[in-house]
C-alpha positions in Angstrom: 40.1 1.5 -24.0 39.5 -1.6 -21.9 37.8 -1.3 -18.8 40.6 -1.9 -15.6 38.4 -5.2 -14.8 38.5 -6.6 -17.9 41.2 -7.8 -19.7 41.4 -8.2 -23.8 42.3 -11.8 -23.1 39.6 -13.9 -22.9 39.8 -16.7 -20.2 37.7 -17.8 -17.3 38.9 -15.4 -14.7 37.2 -12.8 -16.6 34.2 -13.8 -17.2 34.0 -15.1 -13.5 34.8 -11.4 -13.3 32.5 -10.0 -15.4 29.2 -12.6 -14.0 30.3 -10.9 -10.7 30.2 -7.4 -11.6 26.6 -8.2 -13.6 25.2 -9.8 -10.5 26.7 -7.0 -8.4 24.6 -4.3 -10.2 21.4 -6.4 -10.1 21.9 -6.7 -6.7 22.3 -3.2 -6.0 19.0 -2.4 -8.2 16.9 -5.0 -6.5 18.0 -3.6 -2.9 17.5 -0.4 -4.3 13.4 -1.3 -6.0 12.8 -3.5 -2.5 13.4 0.0 -0.4 11.5 2.0 -2.5 8.8 -0.1 -2.8 9.0 -0.4 1.4 9.3 3.4 2.1 6.5 4.5 -0.4 3.9 4.2 1.6 5.0 6.0 4.5 6.4 8.8 2.3 2.8 9.2 1.0 1.1 9.7 3.9 3.7 12.6 5.2 2.6 14.4 2.3 -0.6 13.5 3.0 -1.3 11.3 -0.5 -1.1 8.3 1.2 -4.3 6.2 3.2 -4.8 5.8 7.0 -7.9 5.5 9.5 -9.2 8.4 11.4 -12.2 8.5 14.2 -15.5 9.6 13.3 -18.7 8.4 11.7 -19.6 8.1 7.9 -23.5 8.1 6.7 -23.5 5.2 4.2 -27.1 4.5 4.2 -28.2 6.0 1.6 -25.3 5.1 -1.3 -25.9 3.1 -4.3 -23.4 0.7 -4.2 -22.3 -1.4 -0.9 -19.2 -3.1 -1.0 -18.2 -5.3 2.3 -14.4 -5.6 2.3 -12.5 -8.6 3.6 -9.8 -7.7 6.0 -7.3 -8.3 3.1 -8.8 -6.2 0.6 -9.5 -3.8 3.5 -5.1 -3.7 4.0 -4.9 -3.3 0.3 -6.8 0.0 0.5 -5.6 1.5 3.6 -2.4 1.8 2.1 -3.6 4.7 -0.6 -7.5 5.7 0.9 -8.2 6.9 3.6 -11.2 5.5 6.2 -13.5 6.7 9.1 -13.6 4.2 11.6 -15.6 4.1 15.0 -16.0 1.6 17.7 -19.7 -0.1 17.4 -20.2 -2.0 20.3 -20.9 0.9 22.1 -23.7 1.2 19.8 -24.3 -2.4 20.7 -22.2 -3.6 17.4 -19.3 -6.6 17.8 -16.3 -3.9 16.9 -14.5 -1.5 14.8 -16.7 -0.2 11.7 -14.2 1.3 8.9 -15.8 2.9 5.6 -15.1 5.3 3.2 -17.3 6.6 0.6 -16.9 7.9 -3.2 -19.6 10.9 -4.0 -21.1 12.5 -6.9 -20.2 16.3 -7.4 -23.0 17.8 -5.5 -22.4 14.9 -2.8 -24.5 12.1 -3.0 -23.0 9.2 -2.6 -21.7 6.7 -4.9 -20.3 3.9 -3.4 -19.6 2.8 0.0 -16.2 0.5 0.8 -17.2 -1.1 4.6 -14.8 -3.2 6.7 -16.8 -4.5 9.8 -14.1 -6.6 11.8 -11.6 -5.7 14.5 -13.2 -6.8 17.7 -12.4 -4.4 19.9 -11.3 -5.3 23.6 
């Protein structure tokens, strides 16, 4: 049994129909993937698996390793990790400081990821 859009006779019209059909399928799949990539971080945040910022302070002066993040690195990690932020300008700093720490099972700090940026106005 043949598909209704393709006849048994090879012709340029049938090849064009087949080509447009394939392009249409690829377009729908591509749009679906694009939408999935766009809505995944907000959905993860809704169910508590995504990242974000919270107000507060985190102690990281006793961490074994400290990683200073650029703005691009911070934005990338913020999609999937929670950062705790505070306004350092009230304590003589220059703006917002955000940090997250990795700890051992006995709550000792292994690594701190710190972003100093975003001047507050």
